[in-house]
KOLFIKE-596416 format. One line per 8 residues: their letters; for each residue x, y, z of C-alpha. Coordinates in nm, 3 decimals. Each point is the difference from the previous one (the first is absolute). Layout:
N
a> X,Y,Z ~ ...
//
This chain:
701
xxxxxxxx> -0.844,6.468,-13.364 ~ 0.375,0.015,-0.022 ~ 0.027,0.044,0.379 ~ -0.207,-0.304,0.065 ~ 0.206,-0.201,-0.240 ~ 0.320,0.117,0.170 ~ -0.132,-0.092,0.348 ~ -0.105,-0.341,-0.118
xxxxxxxx> 0.344,-0.057,-0.147 ~ 0.170,0.092,0.330 ~ -0.223,-0.234,0.198 ~ 0.067,-0.276,-0.243 ~ 0.371,0.050,0.021 ~ -0.014,-0.001,0.386 ~ -0.196,-0.320,0.000 ~ 0.240,-0.160,-0.238
xxxxxxxx> 0.293,0.113,0.219 ~ -0.165,-0.143,0.312 ~ -0.067,-0.325,-0.174 ~ 0.355,-0.003,-0.124 ~ 0.139,0.067,0.350 ~ -0.223,-0.267,0.146 ~ 0.111,-0.246,-0.257 ~ 0.364,0.096,0.064
xxxxxxxx> -0.046,-0.037,0.380 ~ -0.170,-0.330,-0.036 ~ 0.251,-0.142,-0.241 ~ 0.317,0.160,0.146 ~ -0.103,-0.060,0.372 ~ 0.102,0.326,0.174 ~ -0.021,-0.028,0.381 ~ 0.069,0.258,0.279
xxxxxxxx> 0.122,-0.107,0.347 ~ 0.009,0.257,0.290 ~ 0.339,0.039,0.162 ~ -0.130,-0.110,0.343 ~ -0.116,-0.331,-0.143 ~ 0.123,-0.286,-0.214 ~ -0.178,-0.182,-0.277 ~ -0.042,-0.378,0.009
xxxxxxxx> -0.051,-0.147,-0.345 ~ -0.245,-0.281,-0.052 ~ 0.027,-0.142,-0.354 ~ -0.335,-0.127,-0.112 ~ 0.122,-0.214,-0.286 ~ 0.328,-0.076,-0.164 ~ 0.127,-0.176,-0.303 ~ 0.253,-0.178,0.222
xxxxxxxx> -0.266,-0.188,0.177 ~ -0.093,-0.017,0.369 ~ 0.215,-0.042,0.311 ~ 0.148,-0.328,0.103 ~ -0.174,-0.205,0.265 ~ 0.044,0.157,0.348 ~ 0.124,0.337,-0.124 ~ -0.192,0.327,0.034
xxxxxxxx> 0.261,0.248,-0.124 ~ 0.106,0.009,-0.361 ~ 0.363,0.046,-0.086 ~ -0.005,-0.061,-0.377 ~ -0.311,0.190,-0.109 ~ -0.250,-0.272,0.084 ~ -0.354,0.093,0.085 ~ -0.052,0.102,0.365
xxxxxxxx> 0.161,0.236,0.244 ~ 0.328,0.129,-0.131 ~ 0.314,0.009,0.210 ~ 0.108,0.351,-0.085 ~ -0.203,0.303,0.110 ~ -0.070,0.341,-0.147 ~ 0.142,0.298,0.192 ~ -0.147,0.350,0.000
xxxxxxxx> -0.047,0.173,-0.342 ~ -0.133,-0.074,-0.354 ~ 0.038,-0.348,-0.141 ~ -0.079,-0.118,-0.354 ~ -0.078,-0.335,-0.147 ~ -0.252,-0.138,0.239 ~ -0.329,-0.013,-0.193 ~ -0.309,-0.057,0.203
xxxxxxxx> -0.104,-0.313,-0.179 ~ 0.327,-0.169,0.102 ~ 0.108,0.159,0.332 ~ -0.172,0.097,0.321 ~ 0.205,0.244,0.214 ~ -0.055,-0.007,0.380 ~ 0.144,0.304,0.178 ~ 0.106,-0.057,0.365
xxxxxxxx> 0.174,0.233,0.250 ~ 0.370,-0.009,0.070 ~ 0.101,-0.208,0.306 ~ 0.107,0.227,0.290 ~ 0.184,-0.124,0.310 ~ 0.014,0.249,0.290 ~ 0.328,0.091,0.163 ~ 0.116,-0.252,0.252
xxxxxxxx> -0.259,-0.253,-0.112 ~ 0.007,-0.333,-0.183 ~ -0.199,-0.124,-0.301 ~ -0.074,-0.369,-0.064 ~ -0.030,-0.155,-0.348 ~ -0.206,-0.292,-0.129 ~ 0.074,-0.127,-0.352 ~ -0.286,-0.145,-0.202
xxxxxxxx> 0.227,-0.162,-0.257 ~ 0.340,-0.168,-0.010 ~ 0.146,-0.335,0.076 ~ -0.172,-0.199,0.272 ~ 0.157,-0.029,0.349 ~ 0.182,-0.318,0.099 ~ -0.106,-0.209,0.295 ~ 0.239,0.167,0.249
xxxxxxxx> -0.105,0.351,-0.097 ~ -0.273,0.222,0.135 ~ 0.124,0.318,-0.172 ~ 0.132,0.072,-0.345 ~ 0.372,0.044,-0.047 ~ 0.148,0.342,-0.052 ~ 0.049,0.091,-0.367 ~ 0.176,0.306,-0.133
xxxxxxxx> -0.287,0.194,-0.160 ~ 0.047,0.362,0.102 ~ -0.228,-0.021,0.300 ~ -0.271,-0.190,-0.196 ~ -0.014,0.281,-0.257 ~ 0.138,-0.228,-0.275 ~ -0.251,-0.283,-0.042 ~ 0.187,-0.145,-0.298
xxxxxxxx> 0.322,-0.035,0.206 ~ -0.198,-0.159,0.281 ~ -0.161,-0.260,-0.223 ~ 0.306,-0.072,-0.210 ~ 0.231,-0.033,0.305 ~ -0.205,-0.280,0.150 ~ -0.211,0.218,0.226 ~ -0.246,-0.205,0.205
xxxxxxxx> -0.366,0.058,0.054 ~ -0.142,0.056,0.345 ~ 0.107,0.217,0.288 ~ 0.348,0.135,-0.048 ~ 0.304,0.008,0.230 ~ 0.104,0.336,-0.136 ~ -0.167,0.308,0.147 ~ -0.048,0.357,-0.120
xxxxxxxx> 0.151,0.283,0.199 ~ -0.125,0.360,-0.001 ~ -0.052,0.158,-0.344 ~ -0.228,0.009,-0.307 ~ -0.005,-0.294,-0.238 ~ -0.153,-0.050,-0.349 ~ -0.107,-0.361,0.046 ~ -0.215,-0.216,-0.222
xxxxxxxx> -0.269,-0.090,0.249 ~ -0.140,-0.258,-0.243 ~ 0.310,-0.206,0.088 ~ 0.087,0.129,0.349 ~ -0.238,0.080,0.283 ~ 0.161,0.249,0.240 ~ -0.129,0.023,0.357 ~ 0.089,0.311,0.196
xxxxxxxx> -0.115,0.144,0.329 ~ -0.257,0.227,-0.168 ~ -0.091,-0.176,-0.329 ~ -0.020,-0.323,-0.192 ~ 0.123,0.043,-0.357 ~ -0.167,-0.296,-0.165 ~ -0.078,0.125,-0.352 ~ -0.269,-0.182,-0.194
xxxxxxxx> -0.051,-0.270,0.266 ~ -0.303,-0.205,0.093 ~ -0.201,0.053,0.317 ~ 0.132,-0.317,0.163 ~ 0.354,0.105,-0.071 ~ -0.059,0.341,0.152 ~ -0.150,-0.160,0.312 ~ 0.308,-0.220,0.034
xxxxxxxx> 0.228,0.301,-0.029 ~ -0.209,0.184,0.257 ~ 0.045,-0.287,0.250 ~ 0.377,0.009,-0.059 ~ -0.002,0.374,0.065 ~ -0.181,-0.053,0.332 ~ 0.248,-0.268,0.107 ~ 0.294,0.221,-0.082
xxxxxxxx> -0.158,0.294,0.180 ~ -0.054,-0.215,0.311 ~ 0.364,-0.107,-0.013 ~ 0.121,0.357,-0.060 ~ 0.144,-0.140,-0.318 ~ -0.009,0.328,-0.186 ~ 0.250,0.150,0.248 ~ 0.363,-0.105,0.037
xxxxxxxx> 0.106,-0.195,0.305 ~ 0.140,0.241,0.260 ~ 0.185,-0.179,0.279 ~ 0.111,0.217,0.290 ~ -0.244,0.275,-0.097 ~ -0.281,0.135,0.212 ~ -0.209,0.045,-0.316 ~ 0.010,-0.363,-0.096
xxxxxxxx> -0.025,-0.131,0.353 ~ -0.328,0.187,0.036 ~ -0.144,-0.079,-0.343 ~ 0.137,-0.346,-0.061 ~ -0.285,-0.234,-0.077 ~ 0.140,-0.319,-0.150 ~ -0.244,-0.281,0.048 ~ 0.282,-0.214,0.140
xxxxxxxx> 0.080,0.248,0.278 ~ -0.048,-0.140,0.348 ~ 0.161,0.286,0.199 ~ -0.157,0.337,0.079 ~ 0.291,0.201,-0.139 ~ -0.150,0.331,0.110 ~ 0.077,-0.088,0.361 ~ 0.369,-0.057,-0.071
xxxxxxxx> 0.278,0.245,-0.056 ~ 0.043,0.025,-0.380 ~ 0.372,-0.074,0.028 ~ -0.062,-0.320,0.198 ~ -0.167,-0.182,-0.294 ~ 0.117,-0.236,-0.271 ~ -0.177,-0.128,-0.310 ~ -0.066,-0.372,-0.041
xxxxxxxx> -0.034,-0.096,-0.367 ~ -0.229,-0.271,-0.136 ~ 0.058,-0.069,-0.371 ~ -0.298,-0.129,-0.201 ~ 0.179,-0.097,-0.319 ~ 0.276,-0.235,-0.103 ~ 0.087,-0.361,0.083 ~ -0.129,-0.148,0.321
xxxxxxxx> 0.220,-0.095,0.295 ~ 0.159,-0.339,0.037 ~ -0.182,-0.252,0.217 ~ 0.057,0.065,0.369 ~ 0.087,0.364,-0.052 ~ -0.225,0.287,0.096 ~ 0.238,0.299,-0.029 ~ 0.149,0.096,-0.333
xxxxxxxx> 0.376,0.053,0.020 ~ 0.160,0.334,-0.072 ~ 0.129,0.041,-0.356 ~ 0.250,0.248,-0.138 ~ 0.137,0.283,0.208 ~ -0.324,0.198,-0.019 ~ 0.140,0.312,-0.172 ~ 0.265,-0.004,-0.274
xxxxxxxx> -0.008,-0.340,-0.164 ~ -0.323,-0.092,0.172 ~ -0.367,0.079,-0.032 ~ 0.014,0.338,0.176 ~ -0.207,-0.117,0.296 ~ -0.276,-0.172,-0.203 ~ -0.053,0.303,-0.227 ~ 0.127,-0.201,-0.302
xxxxxxxx> -0.208,-0.317,-0.002 ~ 0.159,-0.158,-0.311 ~ 0.351,0.038,0.140 ~ -0.118,-0.144,0.331 ~ -0.137,-0.308,-0.173 ~ 0.301,-0.028,-0.227 ~ 0.225,-0.017,0.309 ~ -0.199,-0.296,0.127
xxxxxxxx> -0.258,0.179,0.210 ~ -0.295,-0.203,0.119 ~ -0.353,0.091,0.085 ~ -0.107,0.015,0.365 ~ 0.124,0.189,0.306 ~ 0.349,0.127,-0.052 ~ 0.289,-0.018,0.242 ~ 0.119,0.343,-0.113
xxxxxxxx> -0.182,0.295,0.157 ~ -0.041,0.365,-0.088 ~ 0.159,0.255,0.226 ~ -0.055,0.377,0.004 ~ -0.061,0.140,-0.349 ~ -0.245,0.047,-0.288 ~ -0.073,-0.293,-0.231 ~ -0.214,-0.007,-0.319
xxxxxxxx> -0.113,-0.359,0.017 ~ -0.268,-0.158,-0.217 ~ -0.261,-0.121,0.250 ~ -0.117,-0.264,-0.248 ~ 0.353,-0.137,0.019 ~ 0.070,0.042,0.373 ~ -0.190,0.123,0.303 ~ 0.163,0.169,0.296
xxxxxxxx> -0.073,-0.053,0.368 ~ 0.138,0.238,0.257 ~ 0.141,-0.158,0.313 ~ 0.191,0.151,0.292 ~ 0.372,-0.038,0.018 ~ 0.138,-0.237,0.258 ~ 0.087,0.208,0.305 ~ 0.224,-0.149,0.268
xxxxxxxx> 0.004,0.239,0.296 ~ 0.284,0.060,0.241 ~ 0.027,-0.280,0.254 ~ -0.116,-0.268,-0.244 ~ 0.140,-0.214,-0.280 ~ -0.179,-0.147,-0.299 ~ 0.026,-0.371,-0.061 ~ -0.066,-0.067,-0.368
xxxxxxxx> -0.204,-0.302,-0.107 ~ 0.036,-0.037,-0.375 ~ -0.267,-0.179,-0.204 ~ 0.198,0.050,-0.317 ~ 0.333,-0.124,-0.123 ~ 0.191,-0.318,-0.044 ~ 0.023,-0.249,0.281 ~ 0.296,0.069,0.224
xxxxxxxx> 0.214,-0.209,0.230 ~ -0.094,0.002,0.366 ~ 0.269,0.183,0.198 ~ -0.121,-0.096,0.349 ~ 0.142,-0.349,-0.001 ~ -0.147,-0.344,0.036 ~ -0.087,0.033,0.371 ~ -0.231,0.298,-0.044
xxxxxxxx> -0.299,-0.149,-0.181 ~ -0.247,0.289,-0.004 ~ -0.019,0.085,-0.370 ~ 0.271,0.144,-0.216 ~ 0.209,0.308,0.054 ~ 0.164,0.108,-0.324 ~ 0.217,0.267,-0.150 ~ -0.160,0.326,-0.117
xxxxxxxx> -0.179,-0.034,-0.337 ~ -0.097,-0.363,0.055 ~ -0.337,-0.148,0.087 ~ -0.044,-0.032,0.376 ~ 0.099,0.196,0.312 ~ 0.294,0.226,-0.076 ~ 0.291,-0.041,0.235 ~ 0.076,0.373,0.017
xxxxxxxx> -0.270,0.220,0.152 ~ -0.068,0.349,-0.130 ~ 0.109,0.286,0.227 ~ -0.232,0.296,0.072 ~ -0.097,0.202,-0.308 ~ -0.241,0.019,-0.296 ~ 0.003,-0.264,-0.272 ~ -0.179,-0.024,-0.337
xxxxxxxx> -0.083,-0.369,0.029 ~ -0.274,-0.180,-0.189 ~ -0.237,-0.125,0.272 ~ -0.127,-0.278,-0.231 ~ 0.350,-0.141,-0.041 ~ 0.153,0.080,0.339 ~ -0.147,0.003,0.346 ~ 0.183,0.195,0.270
xxxxxxxx> -0.057,-0.098,0.361 ~ 0.076,0.286,0.236 ~ 0.186,-0.131,0.304 ~ 0.072,0.228,0.298 ~ 0.362,0.012,0.106 ~ -0.053,0.228,0.301 ~ -0.157,-0.108,0.325 ~ -0.377,-0.039,-0.035
xxxxxxxx> -0.265,-0.082,0.256 ~ -0.266,-0.271,-0.016 ~ -0.289,0.027,0.245 ~ -0.186,-0.301,0.127 ~ -0.266,0.236,0.138 ~ -0.362,-0.030,-0.101 ~ -0.116,0.311,-0.185 ~ 0.345,0.155,-0.047
xxxxxxxx> 0.197,0.005,-0.325 ~ 0.323,0.168,-0.102 ~ 0.026,0.213,-0.316 ~ 0.169,-0.282,-0.195 ~ -0.311,-0.216,0.068 ~ 0.202,-0.317,0.027 ~ -0.181,-0.070,0.328 ~ -0.360,0.069,-0.104
xxxxxxxx> -0.084,-0.371,0.042 ~ 0.166,-0.033,0.343 ~ -0.185,0.011,0.332 ~ 0.069,-0.031,0.374 ~ 0.110,-0.353,0.097 ~ -0.244,-0.201,0.218 ~ 0.178,-0.177,0.291 ~ -0.081,-0.236,0.285
xxxxxxxx> 0.220,0.045,0.308 ~ 0.098,-0.264,0.253 ~ -0.248,0.140,0.257 ~ -0.297,-0.004,-0.241 ~ -0.012,0.352,-0.135 ~ -0.085,0.047,-0.367 ~ 0.145,0.338,-0.101 ~ 0.057,0.152,-0.342
xxxxxxxx> 0.365,0.100,-0.027 ~ 0.076,0.308,-0.216 ~ 0.360,0.024,-0.111 ~ 0.221,0.171,-0.256 ~ 0.293,-0.143,-0.189 ~ 0.289,0.208,-0.136 ~ 0.163,-0.171,-0.299 ~ 0.281,0.067,-0.244
xxxxxxxx> 0.082,-0.162,-0.336 ~ 0.355,0.016,-0.132 ~ -0.006,0.158,-0.347 ~ 0.239,-0.265,-0.128 ~ -0.238,-0.275,0.117 ~ -0.316,0.163,-0.134 ~ 0.002,-0.212,-0.323 ~ 0.021,-0.317,0.212
xxxxxxxx> -0.303,0.111,0.202 ~ -0.201,0.064,-0.315 ~ 0.125,-0.321,-0.156 ~ -0.110,-0.195,0.308 ~ -0.335,0.168,0.074 ~ -0.096,0.197,-0.309 ~ -0.051,0.328,0.190 ~ 0.026,0.148,0.348
xxxxxxxx> -0.371,-0.040,0.073 ~ 0.010,-0.377,-0.046 ~ 0.316,-0.012,0.210 ~ -0.194,0.160,0.284 ~ -0.327,-0.192,-0.026 ~ 0.144,-0.342,-0.083 ~ 0.314,-0.005,0.214 ~ 0.041,0.275,0.257
xxxxxxxx> -0.359,-0.008,0.127 ~ -0.010,-0.377,0.071 ~ 0.344,0.002,0.163 ~ -0.079,0.300,0.219 ~ -0.344,-0.130,0.101 ~ 0.132,-0.345,0.093 ~ 0.288,0.145,0.201 ~ -0.213,0.224,0.220
xxxxxxxx> -0.261,-0.271,0.054 ~ 0.278,-0.223,0.129 ~ 0.121,0.282,0.226 ~ -0.353,0.059,0.134 ~ -0.058,-0.368,0.083 ~ 0.304,0.000,0.227 ~ -0.067,0.337,0.161 ~ -0.256,0.149,0.234
xxxxxxxx> -0.199,0.304,-0.099 ~ 0.181,0.203,0.261 ~ 0.332,-0.095,-0.162 ~ -0.116,0.145,-0.331 ~ -0.077,0.323,0.180 ~ 0.302,0.031,0.226 ~ 0.277,-0.171,-0.199 ~ -0.071,0.151,-0.339
xxxxxxxx> 0.354,0.133,-0.047 ~ 0.153,-0.343,0.058 ~ -0.253,-0.166,-0.233 ~ 0.075,0.260,-0.270 ~ 0.374,-0.060,0.031 ~ -0.034,-0.378,-0.027 ~ -0.246,0.034,-0.291 ~ 0.236,0.230,-0.189
xxxxxxxx> 0.287,-0.246,0.038 ~ -0.201,-0.313,-0.084 ~ -0.199,0.147,-0.291 ~ 0.314,0.165,-0.135 ~ 0.167,-0.340,-0.008 ~ -0.298,-0.156,-0.180 ~ -0.042,0.284,-0.250 ~ 0.365,-0.020,-0.103
xxxxxxxx> -0.087,-0.313,-0.192 ~ -0.237,0.207,-0.214 ~ 0.250,0.285,-0.062 ~ -0.190,0.229,0.238 ~ 0.155,0.195,0.289 ~ -0.218,0.037,0.311 ~ 0.092,0.334,0.157 ~ -0.246,0.010,0.292
xxxxxxxx> -0.318,-0.158,0.135 ~ -0.229,0.243,0.185 ~ -0.286,-0.136,0.212 ~ -0.306,0.211,0.077 ~ -0.256,-0.022,0.283 ~ -0.190,-0.332,-0.010 ~ -0.371,0.044,-0.057 ~ -0.302,-0.216,0.072
xxxxxxxx> -0.208,-0.128,-0.288 ~ -0.375,0.035,-0.027 ~ -0.172,0.029,0.340 ~ -0.358,-0.083,0.089 ~ -0.223,0.288,0.113 ~ 0.080,0.083,0.363 ~ 0.305,-0.226,0.010 ~ 0.303,0.150,0.172
xxxxxxxx> 0.320,0.010,-0.194 ~ 0.235,-0.247,0.175 ~ 0.308,0.178,-0.132 ~ -0.123,0.331,0.142 ~ -0.063,-0.175,0.334 ~ 0.352,-0.139,-0.011 ~ 0.128,0.345,-0.081 ~ -0.190,0.138,0.302
xxxxxxxx> 0.161,-0.260,0.225 ~ 0.337,0.078,-0.149 ~ -0.058,0.369,0.050 ~ -0.097,-0.059,0.368 ~ 0.312,-0.210,0.049 ~ 0.215,0.260,-0.167 ~ -0.170,0.271,0.207 ~ 0.079,-0.189,0.320
xxxxxxxx> 0.360,-0.045,-0.111 ~ 0.016,0.365,-0.090 ~ -0.141,0.093,0.341 ~ 0.264,-0.216,0.168 ~ 0.262,0.161,-0.208 ~ -0.154,0.339,0.080 ~ 0.009,-0.069,0.374 ~ 0.360,-0.114,-0.025
xxxxxxxx> 0.081,0.311,-0.192 ~ -0.183,0.212,0.254 ~ 0.195,-0.167,0.282 ~ 0.320,0.056,-0.190 ~ -0.111,0.356,-0.058 ~ -0.064,0.046,0.375 ~ 0.350,-0.129,0.078 ~ 0.136,0.225,-0.266
xxxxxxxx> -0.205,0.288,0.147 ~ 0.146,-0.069,0.345 ~ 0.348,-0.008,-0.144 ~ -0.079,0.312,-0.187 ~ -0.122,0.180,0.312 ~ 0.311,-0.113,0.189 ~ 0.214,0.118,-0.285 ~ -0.191,0.329,-0.012
xxxxxxxx> 0.048,0.046,0.380 ~ 0.367,-0.078,-0.035 ~ 0.012,0.237,-0.288 ~ -0.163,0.272,0.210 ~ 0.240,-0.070,0.293 ~ 0.280,-0.008,-0.244 ~ -0.116,0.338,-0.116 ~ 0.001,0.132,0.353
xxxxxxxx> 0.337,-0.162,0.065 ~ 0.129,0.154,-0.316 ~ -0.140,0.336,0.103 ~ 0.161,-0.039,0.345 ~ 0.331,-0.089,-0.158 ~ -0.033,0.296,-0.223 ~ -0.084,0.224,0.297 ~ 0.297,-0.143,0.189
xxxxxxxx> 0.220,0.074,-0.294 ~ -0.156,0.343,-0.026 ~ 0.049,0.061,0.376 ~ 0.355,-0.130,-0.024 ~ 0.060,0.224,-0.294 ~ -0.164,0.288,0.187 ~ 0.212,-0.073,0.318 ~ 0.309,-0.022,-0.210
xxxxxxxx> -0.100,0.327,-0.158 ~ -0.068,0.155,0.342 ~ 0.327,-0.144,0.134 ~ 0.179,0.143,-0.295 ~ -0.181,0.330,0.060 ~ 0.084,-0.013,0.373 ~ 0.359,-0.080,-0.073 ~ 0.002,0.283,-0.247
xxxxxxxx> -0.162,0.234,0.260 ~ 0.235,-0.128,0.271 ~ 0.294,0.064,-0.219 ~ -0.147,0.339,-0.071 ~ -0.056,0.067,0.375 ~ 0.350,-0.126,0.081 ~ 0.135,0.227,-0.264 ~ -0.214,0.284,0.136
xxxxxxxx> 0.101,-0.083,0.361 ~ 0.359,-0.022,-0.100 ~ -0.049,0.331,-0.170 ~ -0.171,0.151,0.300 ~ 0.261,-0.150,0.232 ~ 0.270,0.142,-0.213 ~ -0.186,0.326,-0.014 ~ -0.056,-0.003,0.378
xxxxxxxx> 0.357,-0.095,0.050 ~ 0.108,0.286,-0.213 ~ -0.256,0.230,0.165 ~ 0.114,-0.121,0.348 ~ 0.355,0.061,-0.094 ~ -0.099,0.340,-0.124 ~ -0.215,0.070,0.307 ~ 0.272,-0.128,0.228
xxxxxxxx> 0.247,0.219,-0.170 ~ -0.248,0.287,0.030 ~ -0.075,-0.076,0.367 ~ 0.368,-0.039,0.065 ~ 0.060,0.333,-0.155 ~ -0.296,0.154,0.190 ~ 0.113,-0.170,0.320 ~ 0.349,0.119,-0.060
xxxxxxxx> -0.134,0.347,-0.056 ~ -0.222,-0.013,0.306 ~ 0.283,-0.145,0.199 ~ 0.212,0.283,-0.113 ~ -0.279,0.245,0.095 ~ -0.057,-0.173,0.334 ~ 0.368,0.005,0.068 ~ 0.008,0.359,-0.083
xxxxxxxx> -0.305,0.061,0.228 ~ 0.163,-0.193,0.281 ~ 0.313,0.191,-0.055 ~ -0.217,0.318,0.009 ~ -0.150,-0.099,0.341 ~ 0.344,-0.088,0.123 ~ -0.151,-0.260,0.215 ~ -0.182,-0.302,-0.145
xxxxxxxx> -0.233,-0.017,0.294 ~ -0.127,0.346,-0.073 ~ -0.068,-0.101,-0.356 ~ -0.191,-0.315,0.114 ~ -0.206,0.206,0.247 ~ -0.084,0.239,-0.280 ~ -0.130,-0.291,-0.211 ~ -0.212,-0.140,0.285
xxxxxxxx> -0.151,0.338,0.057 ~ -0.096,0.030,-0.362 ~ -0.159,-0.344,0.003 ~ -0.197,0.067,0.309 ~ -0.109,0.334,-0.137 ~ -0.149,-0.165,-0.309 ~ -0.144,-0.311,0.178 ~ -0.381,-0.041,0.020
xxxxxxxx> 0.032,-0.212,0.310 ~ -0.022,0.218,0.310 ~ 0.303,0.005,0.199 ~ -0.198,-0.039,0.322 ~ -0.277,-0.276,-0.026 ~ -0.350,0.100,0.075 ~ -0.068,-0.317,0.192 ~ 0.230,-0.217,0.205
xxxxxxxx> -0.108,-0.353,0.086 ~ 0.165,-0.161,0.290 ~ -0.037,-0.377,0.051 ~ 0.037,-0.195,0.316 ~ 0.155,0.261,0.204 ~ -0.124,0.003,0.346 ~ -0.008,0.260,0.236 ~ 0.336,-0.079,0.101
xxxxxxxx> 0.122,0.078,-0.344 ~ 0.130,-0.350,-0.074 ~ -0.092,-0.196,-0.306 ~ -0.180,-0.333,0.025 ~ 0.045,-0.313,-0.206 ~ -0.299,0.086,-0.223 ~ 0.158,0.336,-0.057 ~ 0.298,-0.168,-0.158
xxxxxxxx> -0.221,-0.208,-0.237 ~ -0.206,0.295,-0.111 ~ 0.302,0.202,-0.051 ~ 0.149,-0.268,-0.221 ~ -0.321,-0.006,-0.210 ~ 0.002,0.370,-0.036 ~ 0.356,-0.012,-0.113 ~ -0.100,-0.249,-0.274
xxxxxxxx> -0.292,0.220,-0.103 ~ 0.215,0.301,0.007 ~ 0.252,-0.179,-0.216 ~ -0.276,-0.110,-0.244 ~ -0.136,0.353,-0.013 ~ 0.343,0.132,-0.052 ~ 0.056,-0.256,-0.282 ~ -0.324,0.105,-0.167
xxxxxxxx> -0.219,-0.308,0.072 ~ -0.070,-0.294,-0.227 ~ -0.153,0.002,-0.347 ~ -0.324,-0.191,0.032 ~ -0.010,-0.121,-0.361 ~ 0.357,-0.120,-0.036 ~ 0.055,-0.091,0.371 ~ 0.345,0.143,-0.025
xxxxxxxx> 0.144,0.271,0.227 ~ -0.089,0.339,-0.138 ~ 0.260,0.257,-0.059 ~ 0.055,0.214,0.310 ~ -0.174,0.330,-0.015 ~ 0.202,0.300,0.017 ~ -0.054,0.169,0.335 ~ -0.217,0.298,-0.025
xxxxxxxx> 0.177,0.314,0.031 ~ -0.066,0.165,0.337 ~ -0.226,0.288,-0.016 ~ 0.184,0.317,0.014 ~ -0.044,0.178,0.327 ~ -0.006,0.362,0.011 ~ 0.321,0.148,0.062 ~ 0.074,0.038,0.369
xxxxxxxx> -0.265,-0.261,0.105 ~ 0.106,-0.250,0.257 ~ -0.081,-0.368,-0.007 ~ -0.343,-0.057,0.140 ~ -0.045,-0.262,0.260 ~ -0.238,-0.287,-0.060 ~ -0.358,0.102,0.018 ~ -0.119,-0.324,0.161
xxxxx> 0.166,-0.273,0.193 ~ -0.190,-0.332,0.009 ~ 0.095,-0.248,0.250 ~ -0.071,-0.363,-0.063 ~ 0.047,-0.228,0.290
//
């Protein structure tokens, strides 16, 4: 029983405590807010009454949505019968992204405004400061950069790339915010403007863009700004002037809208452009259009036509009445052309006409166009010649424009294309039609060089009045227009006749050349024969010189040999002389000795006759000739022993023969008398033998 009583008491006490806590919670108003969220207070009733007409946020404790918010943690004093607490997530802006704000409460916008002015309110985290500092309702000029913000979404709707932080908003309001989010997404409004960046040039999607930026080099782009807030332009103006210096004392390139408007900025397209860089621009305030920079290539100049600026004084004088040419910065054609280079010029305020300053070619040839395409509307010129031909004349024109006169050309014609189609084409066509009417077709074919020279001089003189220099006129082959089926081309027939005539002339010239060649061949042959004879003559002269040299050498050799022989002969003669003298001395000595011996022998015989007889005997003893002849021939001796006359003749002959035999005869080879032969020694006869008589005596009568 006691245990049951104790349990009942405990239960009773717990119930009383719960009731007490509930009563305390209800009367004290304890509320818990998670740290990732904020609490928006909605006061259901208040002793201070309701909000003023047109207000939805209470600042002084009125009934309705309260300005201040509850951050994460426990909060007391908000009983349920008086307050309703709406918890909403913190606003998160991703890195490198932009958040847009719409204010439900504040002062209304003035007539010239489309966005609320910027108010210092700690990035919309201080609703009281926003409302007390004359913050305006509607879309705001200020933007949120990357970060996390504790924002009262009952007052501010924040639109980011991923979410719409609208708080306790109605369905219609959420749909409106969703449409704004889609528009900003289409305009890439949640990303900063990147000019000169490949990323932005590929992803840029502003609705105002007219250029495919992805096809351009990222560093060849500029940003054209269109402001959608602020005062409108003055009547007659369509480009807003540049305000401030853009950086220090200015609006930081449209990133500070209030400063821009305070400096006198106007809505509409701006003269100032964005160059390479990153810009966090509110796309509700200004949209950006990427356009290519103005490129003036080498060989060209840019003539600037300004649609913006104050009216300037014409600098061309009273006699040149083709529009106004003004100083740079004024409205009209600028007097000074831009040299080659890249320029960040606003194409809506300035138009740059590219004018070639080097020689360029225009073709009046059907179906042919140069790369500059100035001549895409030109065609071959139809002519009628004096002899009735109707050719189409293709020709080319080489022109040059002085860079200093380029503004005058643009001032006069507007651009180079109109100069060509409205001036050069009519003048050129009329000139060559006049030439054709006074010329035969054959003249156009055979005197083209002369026609070109005259055309260059005449057209050059005419073009000088339009500040154009005509460098050369080049005429092509005339062509026939449309022919009927089977119709022969008259120009081709004329060409055939001309070719036959030229062939005949060439043949005549060929025959003349052949004749000249024959004469030259004859002269050549004669010269070659003379050259050959000259060679022989030269060889003969050389041989003569060689023979003369050889004779001189032989003469010199003979003289040398003769001198040698003379020296040898003189030597031999001297030697012989010396030998003769020696031999003579020897013989003289021998003779003297023999004489002495012979004298002694004679003296020994006492009688010289006895000595001579002794010598004869010795000679006869040793002679081979018999002392008594074996035969004796007697001539002409008769019986009476007397000699006849023939005997005397024969005897004389025999004496001659005997003399010849005795002299040794004649040498048959040399025909000179031979040396006499020594008489043969007589055969020795035996001692005591007497001379034998002749063995035979022959008588010849």
